[in-house]
N, C-alpha and C positions, 0 to 999 in steps of 0.2 A: 243349325245355322249355315247359311250359304258359304261355301268355300270360294276363295278368291285365289286364282292361280297367279303366282308370281313369276315362275320360270322353272328352269332346271338346273340342278347343281349335283355334281358327282353321279350324273346319270339318272337322277330321280327327280320327280316333279315336286316342287315346293309350293305349298299353298298356305293360305291363312284365312281368317275371318275378321269381321269388324271389331271383335274384342281386342285384337292387337293394337288397334288405333287407341282404344281406351288406355291400354298399358303404356303406350308411348306418351300420350298426353299427361298421365299421372307422373311418369318419370321426369319428363321435361319440366313440369310444374314444380316437382319436389326438389329437383337439382337447382333450377334457377332461382327459386324463392327461398331456399334454405341452405342446402349443403355447400354449393360453391361460394355464395356471398359470405358464409361464415368462415370459409377457408381463406378467401382473399377479398376483404371488404372494400378494398380501394378500386377493384375493377368495375367497369361500367355495367349497367344493367343489360345493355345490348351484348356485351361480351359474355355475360353470365348466360344469356339465352342461347347464344351460339355454342357455348361450351356444353350446355345441357343437351342441345340437339345432337351434337357430335357424340356425346357420351351415350345417349340413347340409341343412336344407330350402331355404335360400337357394341352395346350390350345385346341388341337383337342379333348382330352378326355373330357374337360369342355364343348365343343360344343355338343359332343355326349351325355353326361349326361343331358344337357339342353333339348335335344330332348326326351331322355328317360322320363324326367319328364312329357312331354306332352303325351307320350304314355301311362304311367301308369294312368294319370288323365283321359285320354280318355277311357280307359278300365273300370274305375270306373263308367263311365257314360254310359257303354254299347255299346260303339262304336267299330268298327273294324278298325284295323291298319294293313296296308300291309307291311310297312317297314320304315326304316330311311335312308335318303340319305345325304351324306356329300359331299361338293364341295368347290370350291374357294370362293363362296359367303356365306358359313356357312353350315347350315344343316336344314333339314325339315323333318317332319314325314308325311308319305302318309297315309291319312285316306281313308278308303273305304266305309265310311257311313257318313251321315250328322250329324250335331250337333242336339240333340233332342230338345233343347230349348236354350234360351238366357243365363240363369244362368250356364248351362253345358258348353257353349262356353266360358264364362268368366273364369270358373274354370280351364278348359283345357289350355286355353291361358296363364293364370297367373302362372301355374305350371312351365313353362320353365324358366322365369326370376327368380322365387323363387329359383330354383336349382342353377342358376348362382350366385345369391346373397349369398347363403349358401356356395358354393364352394369358392367364393371370401373371405368371412369371415373366413373360415378355413385356407385358405392360408395366410391371414394377421396374424393370430394367430401363424402359423408356423414361419413367418418371424420375429415376435416379440420374439420368443423363443431363437433366436440368436445361432442357431446350428453351423453354420459356414458362412463365407462371401458368398460363392457360393450359398449355400442353401437358405440363407436370400435374396439374390438378386433374384433368380428364384422365390421363394415363394411370394416376394413382387410384382414382375411383374405380376404373375399369379392372385394375389389378386386384384390388380388394374384393370387388363383386365376383369376379371369375374365380378367384381362389376360394371364396366363401361358397360359391355354387358348386364347385368341384367337391369341397369337403362335405357340405350338406348332403349332396347326392350320394355320398358313400355311407350314409347312416344305413345300417343293416335292416331296413324295414321297407316292405313292398308298399307302394309301387316305385320307390326310389331305386336308382341303379344299385346302391349298396344292397338292397333287399334282393335284387335279381342276382347279384354276385354270390350272396349268401345262399340263395336257392340253388344256384348251379353247383356250389361246393358241396352242399348237403346231398343233392341229387347224386353227385359223383361218389361221395363217401358211402351212402346208403344203398345206391343203386335203385332207388325208388322215387320216382318224380312226385307221386301222390303224397308220400310222407314229407318230402321236402316242402311241398305246398302247404300242408297242414302246419308244419313248424314255422314257416315264414309268415303265414297269416296270423298265427298266434303272437309272434314277435311284433308284427306290425300293429296289431291291436294294442299290445302292451305300450308301445311307443306312442300310439295315438292317444290313449287314455292319459298317459303321463303328460303329454303336451297340452291337452285340453285342460286338465287339472291345473297345471302350472300357469297357463294363460289366464284362466279365471281367477286364480289366486293373485297374480300380478295386477290384474285389472281392479279387483275389489280391495286389495290391501294397499297398493301404492298409486292407484289411479294411472297406471302406465298403459297408454293406448297400444303400445307394442304387445301387450298381453293378448289383445284381440287377434293379432297376426299369429302369435304362438298357438292360441286355441284353434285358429283356422287351419294351421299346419297339422295340428293333431287330428282334426276332423278329416283332413285330406288323407292322412295315413289310415284312419278308420275306414274310409271308403275304399282305399286301396286294398286293405286286408279283406274286406267283404268281397271285392272283385276277384281276388285271388281264390277265395273259397268258392265262388260261383264258377270261376274258370275250371277249377279241378272237378267240380260236380258235372260240368258240361263234358269234360274229357271222359269221365266215367260212364256217362250216359251214351256216348258215341263209341265206346270201346267195342271192337269187334265188327263194327259196321263199315261198309264201303260206300263210296259215292253212288255206285249202282243201286244200292238199297234205298237211297233218298231221292234220286233224280227223276225228272219227268222225261219219259222216253217219247220219241216222235213228236216233239213240240211243234206248235204252229210256227212256220218260218215265213220269211219274206225275202224277196230278191233285191239286190242293191239298186237296180236301175228303175224300179217302179216309182212313180211320183208319190208325194205325200198324200195328194188327193185320192188316188186310187188305193193307197195303203189304208187310209182311214175308212173309205167307203166299202172296200171289198174285204178287208181283214179285221181291222180294229173294231168296227161297229158290230160285227157278228161274233168275233172271237176275242173278247177283251182280255188282254194280259198286260202286265206292267212292263215286260221286256220281251223282245222277239229276237231269236237268232236270225242272222242275215246269211243266206246261202247263195253262192254263185257257181253254177255249173257243178254242183255236188260238193263244193268246198265251202267250209264255214269261213266267212270273211269279217264277221263282226257281230256286235249286239246293238239292237235299236231299242232304247227306252222310249216308251210311249209318250212320256212327258216331253222329250226332246222333239218328237214329231209335232205334237200339239202346240209347241212354242212357236212353230213357223206361222207367220201371219197367213190367214186364209187366202188372201189375195195372191199369195205366192205358192199355193199348194200344187198347182199344175206346173210350176217351174222347178221347184226343189225336189230332189230325189231322196230316197232312203240312204244312199251313200253319202249325201251331204250332211245327214243328221246322225248316222250311226257312230258307234265307238268301234274303231278298227280293231281287228283281231290282235294286232300287236300291242294294243293298250288294254284289251279285255282280259279278264281272269280266265285261265284255261286249266282244267283238270281232267284226269282220266277216270274212267268208270271203275278201274281197279284200285284207285287211290284210297287209302284209309280215310274215313270221314273226318277223323280228328285232325288229320294233316291237311285236308282240303278246306276246313272251316276258316282258317285265316285268309285264304285267297277269296272266299265268297263274302265273308262278313267284313274283311278289312279294306273294302273298296266301296265307293259311293253307289256303284250299280246294284250291289246286293245280289248279283247273279254271276254264274260262271258257265262258260261253254264246257260241255263234256265231249271231248274229241277222241277219236281213234286215228291218229295221224292228222289228216285234213278233214276227215269225215265226221260230220256231226252225229253224235250218239244220243245226246240229250241236253238238258239244261238243269242246273241245280241252283236254288235260291236260298237265301238266309231263312226264308219262311219254311223251307223243307227241313232245315236243321231245328228251327224252333218247334216244329210239329213233333219231332222225335223227343225233344226235351220235355215238351208238355205231356206227351204219352208217358214218359218215364216218371215225371212228377205225379201224374194221376195215378199210376200203378202203385207208387209208394204210399199214397194217401188213401187208397181204396180200402175199405174195411174187409176183414177176412171173412170168408164165407164157408159154410160146411156143405 
């Protein structure tokens, strides 16, 4: 789904997609048609709509600040953060480096729920100040929702924050990240099956529609447990490998001041790649996704240059040839480019892509499945 850039907050880019509009519409409709009229039936419909709109904006801001909590905590641990993404399912921070150790993971994971609980507490205090009925109703709902969000996220099941806290604590206690992943995946599956069973039972025996949401959350936890297992398998497959083992050396490059027309005619037509490093006077200055160049109307191919379309080095993922592959993976796969420059200072050494990592994983999977030969 296409990302929509909103702006920058806490030094990172915030983006969303169209599914967030669906969430906002559902929230406004639910609040103005049911929740707020039930609390204050004498208020006008126009007031209910206004309250619902303000509450929805407040909810989205609460989710955003929850993720900012993760971002600030991650930076304190020396981690790199690529951005924050908001969607129908909530939000998440894109980390482009791994957790350095278990305690760091636990601290970063706990920061988000802590922010939600603080926001909820402040909202409750505002509601108790009795400013006016509309303000009290909106603040009360935001307080309930943020406190509930904070508590729910502390459930010790991945991919929830509580699952990440538990993973970090087990990692610290046992000194084995792989063992922590296996244990947390098992706990996540147990919670998932429990919620799915409970949700189906509620729906079938009591006709409670909320049972569908309980079952959905169980399914969400099951998918998270599966993802945790796959993530650990990926780390095992990449163990002992360096970026230099995966990257493409001496890739096809392009200079920043060449026109899009010349780039397409002289480079892309004969040497087709999805992304090209941009080099200026021996210095790597950015990455040019082919798709960005082709989006320029042909009428302007002789006016626009590679520099106009490239992703500047400051915004492009950068790794070193000696970096462990497992540590470089978040930087490569955690951004929309799916590529990273491999540099030695300012000098381009190569380029590495998500496809390079996938190739290693496929080779590892094929080796495990191949029959034994004599």
